[in-house]
N, C-alpha and C positions, 0 to 999 in steps of 0.2 A: 504494499499501499503506498509503502513512505516514496517507492521508484514511479507509483502512478502520479501522486502529487507533483512527482519532479518534470515526469511527461508533459503535464499540463502545463505549469510554470512555466517550463523553457518553450512549449509550441506559443503561448499566447507572446512570449516575450519578440516572437520573429525565429528562432532559430528553427531550424529547417527536420525535415522529420529525421532526414539520412546522419545529420550532424546531431541529433538527440540519440540513433543508437549509435552512434559512436562512441559518446560519451558514457553512456548507461549501459551499455551492452545487451540491450536489443532488440530484436526483430521490427523492422517495419513495420510486419504487419501486423506484428501485436501494438507497437504503438499507433497505427490507423484507426485500432479497434477500439483503441483505450478513447482517443480523441473524440471517436464517434457518439460511445458512448456518454460523453460530457457536452455534446453537442445535443443530443438527443433529447438530454433533461434540460438545456438551454441555463446549463452551470457557467457564471464568469470567472476568472482564475481566483477573485477574492474570495468568492464563495469555497472553491473546493481547497484553498490554502486556508481556509478558516474549519473545516474540518476535521475532526480525529480522526484516527485510523480507523477505531472503532465500527464508528457513524461511516465511512468511506467503505468499510467491507461490508457493513450489513443494507449497503446501497450496491452493489454491485449482486449479493446475493437475491435479495429481492427482485432484481432485474434479470433471475435465472430460472431456467424452465423449474417445475416442480419435479423433486426427486422420487424416482423409478418404488414401488412395489418392493424388488428385489434389493435398492440399494438402502432402504430403509429398514430390510429385515438383516442385510450387511451389518450396517451400522450399529445394530443393537449389541455385538458381538464384540468388536474394536477394546471397550474395555478389558473384557477377556482378552482376547489376541495380548493386548500391552501387559497384560499379568503374566500370562502362560510364555514368552517369549524370552523371561528372566530367566527361566527353568532352565537347567541343563541338558540339551539334546534335543530342544526344543526349536523349530525354524518356520519361518513362513508357509514351505510348502508342504509340511506337516497338518498346518492348522488349518490350511488351504483344503485339504482332505476331507478334515475333521469334517467342516463348513458346508463341503460338496455332497458330501454323502447324506448328511442333513438335507440338502436343498437341491438335488440335481437341476432343478430349473436356474439357479442361481449364477453365479458370474466365474467365469472361467479366470484360471491363476493368473494371468497377465492382470485381467480385469480388476482381480481381487488385490493384489500386489498396488496397483496403482491409486484404487480407494482408500486402503490404509494407509500408505504414504499421504496424502492428501489431509487423510483424519488426522497422525502425528502432526503437521508441521499447523494445524490449525489450534490444535489442545497444545502444543509444543513447542513453539517457534525458534527454537534452537538445535544447534546440533546433535542429536540423538546417540550417544554412544551404551554402546549393551555390556552390561557387567554381570557376571554370574554370581549367585547368590552364594554367601559367605565366604569371596573371595578375597577380596580386598578393605581395607577400613583405612581412608585418607585423612591426614593428620594435619593441622595447621593452628596457628594463634591467629585470632581478630586481630587485626591493626589498631582498635580502640580499646581503650581499659576499662574497668570496672570500678567503683572505688567505696572503700566501708571507712570508717571514723572512728575514730578511738574516743572508747567512752567517757576516759579519763582527761585527756588533754584536748578532743577535738581536732586533734591532727588528721592528715586524709593522708589515706592509701591505695595509690595507685594499684590495681591488680592487672595481673595479665588472663587473658579467656583463653583457653584452649578449644577447639573442636576439631572434632573428628565425625567421619558419616560413613557408613558402608555404601560400596558402589551400588548396589542391585536396589536393595531397597531404599537408598539416602536417608535411612535411620541415625537420627542423631544426638550425639554427647554431647554435652558442654559441661564446663568447670570452671572456676574461677579459683586461681594459684597466686601466691606469693611474686613468683618468675617465670621466668623459661628455664633455668638453669636445669642441670640434669638430672639431679633428685627431684626437682620440681613434676619435671617433664614429666619420667618414668615413672612416676607415683599417678599422674593424671592417664597415661595410657595403660595401667594397671587399673586403676577406676572406670574405665573405659567398656575394659574385658570384663568387669564384675557386672559394669550395668547391661554390657549385651548377652550375658549366660553365657560366652563360646570365645571362641579366637579366633581368627580369620585366617586364610591361607599364609596373606603376606599383610605387614603393613606398610602404610605408603604416606612416608612422613613429606613435608617440603625438606628445603636444605637447613633444617636449622640445628642451630650450633649444639644442640644438646642433643641432635642424634645424627647429625652427620659431620664430622670433622673435618675432611677436603671433599668440595663439592666436584662434581668433574661431569660433563655431559657424557662422557660412558662410563667412568669405573669409579664413581665416590665413594670416601671411605667412611665406614659406618664406625662410630661412638663404641671404643670396646665395651663401654658397660649397658649400651642398648642394645649391642649386638649378642652378648651376654644373655642379657633379657628376654630375648626373643627365641633363643635359642633353649631358654628353660621353660620357655611356653610353647615351644616346637611351632614356630612361625616364622616365616623370612621378613629380612629388609628391604624395600625395596624406594629407594629416593627417587622423588618425582627428579627429571632430566632439566638440567639448567637450561634456560631458555625453550621452555616447552611447556605452553601456557594452558595446551589441552590435557596434559599430565594432571593439573591439578586445579582443572576447571569446576570440577564437582564439589569439592569442600571450601574453593573461592564463593560458589553460589550457596551453597550452605550458611554463610557467614553474613553473607550480606541480608538472609532472611532471618536471620539470628539477632540481627540488627534492629531488623523491626519486631520479631517475636518476642523478643528476651529482654534486648536493652532498652527498648520504646516502654515497655510498660515498667520496668524499675525505676525509671528517672525519675520519680518524685519520693522514691521509697531510701529508707535511709538506712544501715547497716552499719553493725558493730564490729564484725569478724568473719572472718573467712565461712565457717561452718554456715552461719547466717545466711549470708549471698547463697550459698552454693542450696540451699533447703529451698530459695526461692525459686533460684533457675531451671531444678529439677522439677517444678510443678507448673512452671511455662513451659519445659520443657513437653513434657507429658501432654499438655494440651496441641501443641504444635506438632508430634509425630502422630497424634490421632486426627489430627485433622487433614480430610480427601484433597488428593492433590487435585489440580485444577483441570477439570474435563474427563476426571477419573471416578470409577467409583470404590477406592479402596485409598487407607492412606499407607505411610510410611508405617507407622505400627501393624497392622494388617500385612 
């Protein structure tokens, strides 16, 4: 929708369709289709620029043909498919075979995959990476800090906020601690394992000093104490690769959500100890983990 707005803005400014195509990387036929759409509704450049992306999306959908009975039936399965694809060995081909057995008059495999892809774009407009259940625990700290107040002196103490998230379910754990030093870091990781009630196949920390003594794109050096910790729990340490944002995208997204669902609700409260603030965090965390994903019928917890 952002590119659609750019198309009409450039066209209204007198830029040719050929130049728009070159600038935005969109075919001239597609550009012509969108321009014709706006002309049909007699929309001005100002009106289009003032519309939100959601309003623009609804306008396009209202202009589309009604969905067929076959498509409406298939769409009911999408949340189920999305959940099943996270399980080991489950593929889109397998899910199509199950669907087609129940609905022999339904879509063939290519259309099945096309409509499922369209649905995933709509409910989650970011790159979707498939993670295996129980495979990796992604670990990081938030950039912002929480604060406690000394009951006697009134002195403020800034706390580090540890965040980790399971790749497949995005089930999240958050904990405030005094520092990012090795002892506090390892204690937080262990608390997370007790919270989850199990150990993943691999721990994936960002290149934190407490976890990695020497970062490298190819062969980072894991801190000896953290390596011993991982060996004791029979798991591996796989630090994210330097300069590879995709490796840590899932935990960075979790941090953004935690700012809204943990930091914001706590902003007007005063805490005097780390256990006290962590108790409040766990209560908010339970609400967060049990909240359904947007466009889906299940939560991180389920």
